[in-house]
N, C-alpha and C positions, 0 to 999 in steps of 0.2 A: 504494500500500500504506500503510495506516495505521501510524504509528509510535507506540508507547506506551512510556512509561518503565516499568521493572521496578517492580511493585507497583501499577501503575495499570491493570491488565488489566480489560477489560470483559466478557469471556466466561469463565465458570467452566469448568474442566476436570474437577473432582472434586466429585461429589455425595455427600457423606458421610452415613452412617447410613441415611437414609430414601430416598435417591435421588429425592426429590420436588423439584419446582420451588421450593417454598417452604421446603425444609429447608436445612441448612447447606451452603453451597457454597464452594469455594476454587479458586484457580488455582495449581496446584502443579506443572504440567508446563512446562518451559522448554526452549528450544533455544539453544545458544550456537554462533554461526557465526563462523569466523575472518574478520577484517576483509577479507582478500584474496578471500574467497568471497561476500561480501554482494552484489556486483554480479551474481552468477550466480543469485541467489535470484529465482524467478519468482512464487511465491505462498506465503502462509501461511494455513492454514485450521484453525479449531478445529472438530472434529466436533460435531454437534448432540446435545443431550440426547435428542431424539426418536429419533435413529438408534442411539445407543449405550447410553444408560442406561435409557430407558423400555422398550427391547426386551429388557433383561436381559443384553446382551452384556458389559457392564462397568459399573463405577462411575466410570470415567474416560471423558472424551471425548478422542479422540486429537488431538494437535497434528501437523498434516501440513505438511511443508515440501517444496516442489517447486523443484528447481534445474534449470538448463539442462544439457544433456548434458556440457558441458565441465567441470562441477563436479569430477569425479573427477581431472581434470588438476591441480587446485589442492591436492589432498590429499597 
C-alpha cells in the first residue's frame, strides 16, 4: 500500500464546479484510522472520476477503506 503524507495526495476526490478532468480538483476526503487498527487495514481505494463524476452520481469520488473482519473488535 502506498503511503502518502497529508497534503501530498495524488488522486483528487473532489471535482469542483465543472466536474471536468481539466477543471479545479482537490483532495478533501480523508480517513483517520486509530493506530491500533492500521494493521487491520487491507486496502484503500479512491473511486475513479469515470465511475462517479462523469456519470453524474456525485462531484466526489469516494474514499473506500477495507478492513479485515476483526476490525470491529478494535473499536
